[in-house]
N, C-alpha and C positions, 0 to 999 in steps of 0.2 A: 807121687805126692798128691794127696786129696786137696780139692779146692772147696771152699765154703760157698754155699749158694748165695746169689746176690740178695741184698736186703729188699724186703717188700716195700712198696710205696706207702708213704704215710697218709696221703690224701687220695680220695676217690678220683680226683681229676688227674692224678698222676698214673693211674693204672692204664694198662694197654694189653693188647693180645699177647705180647711177649712177657709182660709182667703183671699178671692178674692177681686179684685177691683170692685166697681160699674162702670157701663158704663160711668156715668157722670164724675167720677174721671179719668178714662182712657182718655176720650175725653179732659178733661182739661189739663192733663199732655201732651198729644200729641200737643195740641194747644200751650202750653208753650214751648215745645221743638222746634216746627216748627217756632214759633215766634222768637226764638233766631238765626235762620238762617239768613245769610246776603243776601243782594240783589245780584242776579246772572244773568248771560247771558245764555240763552238756545236757541237751534235751533230746528226747527220742520217744519211741513207742515200744513198749514191752511186748515182744512177740513170743517169747518162751520163758518160762520160769520153772526152775528145777530146785526143789528144796527137800532134801532127804531127812527123815526123822532122826533126831539126835545130832545131826551135823551142825557145826558152828558157822559154816559158810554156805550160802546159796548162790546159784548161778542163773543168770538171765541173759537173754539176747536183746540188745537195744537197737532198734531199726530207725533209720531216717524216714519220717512219714512221707517225704516227697519223692524219694528215689529208692531203688532196691539196693540198699547198702546197710550193713549192720556190723556191730561189734559185740564180742562176748564181754560180760561183766561178772566179776566176782564181788560179792557183798556179804557182809556179816549178817547173821540172822538177827542180831540185836538191832542193827540199823533198819531192817525190815519191820521188826516189831515196834519200832518207834514211830512208824507211819500212823496217821490218824485212822486209817482203815486198811484192811488187807489188800495187798497188791494183786491186781488181776491182769490177765493177758489182754493186750490191746489197749491198755491204759497209757496215757501220755504222762511222762514224768521228767523231772530234772534231777540230776544227781551230781554229787561232787566226787571226783575220781582222779586217780593218778594213773596215767598210761604206763603200761609195763609190756616189755618185749621179752619173750622166752626164747633164748637162742637155740636150745635143744630142739624145740618144736617149730621154730620159725613162725611163731604166732604172736599176735598183738591182742591184748585184752586190757580192760579197765579194772583197777582196784578201787571199788566205790567205798566212800566213807559215809555219805549221807544220801538220802533219796527222798524226794518230795513229789507228791502228785500235782499235776497242773490242773487247777480248778476250772470249773465251767466259766466263771467270771473272767479269768485270764484268757481262756480260749476265745470267748466272745470278744474281748478287747483286741486280741490279735486278728480276729476275723474283721473287725471294724477297721483296723489299721490297713489290712490288705485291701479291703473294700475301697478305702479312700485312695490307696495307691493305684489300683486298677482303674478307678474312675478318672483320676488325673491323667492316666495314659490314654483315655478315650475308649476303653474296652466296653463301657456301658452305653456309649453314644447311640442314639436312635438311628443316625444316618448310616451306621455300619451294619444294622440289622438287615438280613436278607428276607425277602418274601418267601413264604412257603408255596410249593407248587399246588395248583388246584387239585390235581389227581396224580400223585406220584406213581411212577412205574413200580418201584419197590421201596418199602419202608424198612430202614435199618432200626433195630431195637436192641438196646443194651439194658439188661436187667438181671436180677438175681436168678439163680438156677431154680426153676420150678416155682417162681415167686407169684404172689397174687398180683403184683404190678404187671408182670408179663401177661398174665391171663386177662387182666382188665383192659390193657391196651389192645391185644389181639382180638378178643371177643367183641369188644365194643366197636372196634374199627370194622370188623367183618359184618357186624350187625348193621352198621351204617352203609357199608359198601362191600357186598359179599365177595367181590373179586380182588380184595386187597391182598397184596403179596408182601411177605416179610422175609428179611434176613436177620435172624436172631442170634445175638451173642450173649450167652449166659455166663456171667462173671460174678465174682465176689463184689457186693456193693456195701460191704461193711467189714471192718477189720484191717489188718496190716497190709493186705495185698490189694485192697479195693482200688486205690489210685492207679497202681501199675496195671491191673487187669482192665479197668475201664479205659485207660489211655491206649492200651494195645487194641482193644476191641474197636475203639473210635478210629484209630489209624487204619485198621483193617477195613471197616465199613466205608470210610472216607475214600479209600482207594478203589472202590467198586463203582464203575460208571453208571450202572443201572440203579444204584441206590440214590434216590433224589431227596430224601429227608431222613434224619436220624433222631430217634427218641431215646433219651436217657431217663430211665424210669426206676423208681424205688418207692416202696411204701413208707409210712411214717416211722418215726423213731426219736430217740433222744438227741440232744445236741451232739453228744459224742458219736452217736451212730451216723449222723449226717455230716460229720467233719470231712470225709473224703470229697464231698461235693462243694466244699469251700477251700479245697487245696489249690495252691497257686499253679502247680505243674499241670493239673487237670484243666484248670480254667484257661491257661494259655494254650493248651492243646485244642480246646473247644474254639477259642478265638481264631486260631490258625486254620481250622478245618475249612475245606472247600464246600462241603455240603451243609445246608441249613440244619440247625440243631434245635430240638424242642426239649426243654427241661421239664420233667414231670417227677419231681422229688417230693415225697411226703404228702402232707395234707395242705390245705389252703393256708394255714397259719405258718407253715414252715417256709422259710425263704433263704436257702443256701445261696452263696454267691453265684452258683451256676445259673440261677434264675436271671441274674442281671447280665451275664455274658452271653447266654444262649440267644438265638434269634427270636424265639417265642417261649413264653412261660405258660405251662399248664398247671392249674391249681392242684390237680390230682392226675394219676395215670388214666383214669376214665375220661377226664377232660381232654387229655392229649389226643384221644381217638377223634374227638370232635374237631380238633385243629388240623389233623393231618389228612383226613379224607372227608369228602362231602357226604351228606345224607342222601342216599339214592332215592328214598321216598319223597323227600322234599324237592330234589332236583326233578323227579318225574312229575310231581305236582306242579312245579314251576313251568315245566315244558308244556304240560297240559293246559294250564291257565293261559300261557302265552299263545298257544295255538287257538284257544277259544276266543281270546281277545282279538287275535288277528282275523279269525273267521268273522266275528261280529263287525270288525272294522271294514273288511272287504265287502260284506253283505250290505252294510250301510252305504259304502261308497258306490257300489253297483246300483243300488236303488236310487241314490241321488242322481247319478249320471243318467239313469233311465228316465227319471222325471224330467231332467233338463232336456233330454233328447225328445221326449213327448211334447214338451212345451215348444221346442223349436219346430217340430214337424206340424204343429197346429198353427203356426204363423202363416199369413196369407201367401208370403213369398214361397213357402215350401208346400202349402196346400195346392197352389196352382203352379206347376213346375215351369210354365212358360211365362209367368208374370215377371220374373226377374229378367228374362231375356228381352221381353217387350220393353220393359223400363230402360234397359241398357241400350236397346235399339233406338228408342225415342231420344234418349240423351245423345246418342251418336249422330242421329239425323239433325238434331238441334245444333250440335257442335259443327257439323258439316255445313249447314246453312249459314251459321254465323261466320265460319271460315270463308265461304264463298263470297258473302256480302263484304267482308273485310277486305278480301283480295281485290274485288271489283272496285271498292272505294279507293284502295291504294293505287290501282292502275289508273283510274280516272284522275286522281290528284297528280300522278306522275305525268299523265298526258298533258293536263292543263299547265303544269309547271314547264314542261318541255316547249309547248307553244309559246308561253310567255318568254322564255329564254330565247327562242328562235326569233321572235319579233324584236326583242331588245337587241339581239345580235345584228339583225338586219338594219335596224335604225342606226346603230352605232358603227356599222361597217364603213370602210373608205369608199366603197362603191356608191353607198347612199349619199355620201358627201359629194361625189362627182356628179351624181344624178341631179343634185340641186344647183349645178352650174359651176362648181369649183373645178380647178385643174391642179395637177401636180407637175411642177417643173423640175427637171433633173438635169444635171451636168452630164457630159459625155461619159464620165466614170460611174454614173448611176447615182451619185449622191444628190439628195434633194436640195433645191435652192430655197433657203428660208430667209435670206437677206440680200440686199443690193450689193453689199460689200463683196468684193472678190469677183465681180462680173465685169468683164471688159467689153467695150463696144466691139461688136462683130463676133462675140463668142457664140458658138452653136449650142443651143439648148433644146431639150426635148420636152414637149408639153403633152401630158396625158389628160384626156377628157373622158366623159362618161361613155362615149362611143368612139373609141380609137385614140390615136395620138398623132402628132405632127411635129416637125422641127421648125425652129425659129432662130433668128440671129438677134443678139442684143443690140439695141440702138441707143443712141444718146437721148435722154429724156428731155 
C-alpha cells in the first residue's frame, strides 16, 4: 500500500534538512511576496540602455552610485519619450516602478511606469546636504588634516587612463624634483564605475608603506562629471586613509567635497606638483644662500675676534710679559709685609695682656696676702677658722704665715 509524502512546510522557518522546500516552491513564494510590494520610487544611475527599433519596451540597468549594485529595469518607450530630453547612459534618474520576480529565471527586475532625470539643482542641493552632514561629523576640521612630507619616498597618483591630469602631475613634479618616484593607478574618473575604481585604487596605494602621499587628480568637467568626487563612500574612504591625501580635481573654480575632506587641496593638477615635492632649484639656491651667509658671518666673526686679540696684545700688560708677574710679586710682598706687621702687633698685644694678667694674679694671690703679714688659721681637720665660735680653750690650731707655719693652742681671751 503506497503512502503519500509528508506535507511541505508552510513557512520558511519551518523548513529543515529533512523537510526542505523545492526550488519551484521557493520561487513561487518569492514571487508572491514581491508581488505584494507596492509601487515605489527609486533613484539610481543609468549604466546601460537598450532600445530596439519598433519595440514598445526598452530595457536599462539602474546602478546604485555609491556601491556596485544594480537592477534590470523594463520601461515602455512611451515613458522614455515623455522625458524632457533623451536619456543617456551615466545619467542620474528617479523612476516609479513595481518590483517583479520571474520564477522561471529566478531574476528580479523593475517594471517602470515613470522616469525623471535628476536635475543639476537637485544634485547640488544633495551635495550641500552631504557637505553639512560631513562637516557636523568633523571630517572637514583643520585639526584632523595631516601635514604632507617634505620629500616623499614615493607618490601615489590616482588619475584617468592616459589623462592630461596624470601628465601634468608627473611632468611638473619631476621638473621640480627630477628624482620623484610614482605609483600610478589609472582608473575611471567619470561614469558609473568611477567611485568603485577610485576607492579600490586608494585602498591599494594606502596599503603600500613606501607611498607617503596620494594625489587624486582629474581635469575639469561639468557638475555631473565631477559627481564621483562628492560621493559619500569615496569621501569616507579618503577620511579613513592612513596616508595624507591631496585633492587635485578640475580647475580652481571646481570645489567637489573631496577638496574639504582631503588633507590638502590643489587648485589644479599642476598645482598639486608644487604641493607634493619641493623645487630642487629653489632648495639649491636656498642652500647656496645659507652657505654664503654663514661664510660672511664667520668671516666677520673671525675678523672681529682678531681685532680684539690685537687690542689685547697691544696692552702694556701683554706688551711686557713680565709686567704682570712683577705687579703680582709687589702685591704679594706688600701683603706679606702687612701680614708680618699684623702678626707682630698681635703677639705684642698678647704679651702685654699676659703680663698684666700675671701681675693681677700675683697681687690677688693668697701668698701676696700672707706676705703683707696676714696668716691663715686652720683646725686639725684642715678647715679654715673664720670665727671665734666653735673654738674651745686648749684647742690645737695651725697657723700658716708667709714663711712657713706653726701650731698654737687656743687660750681664753
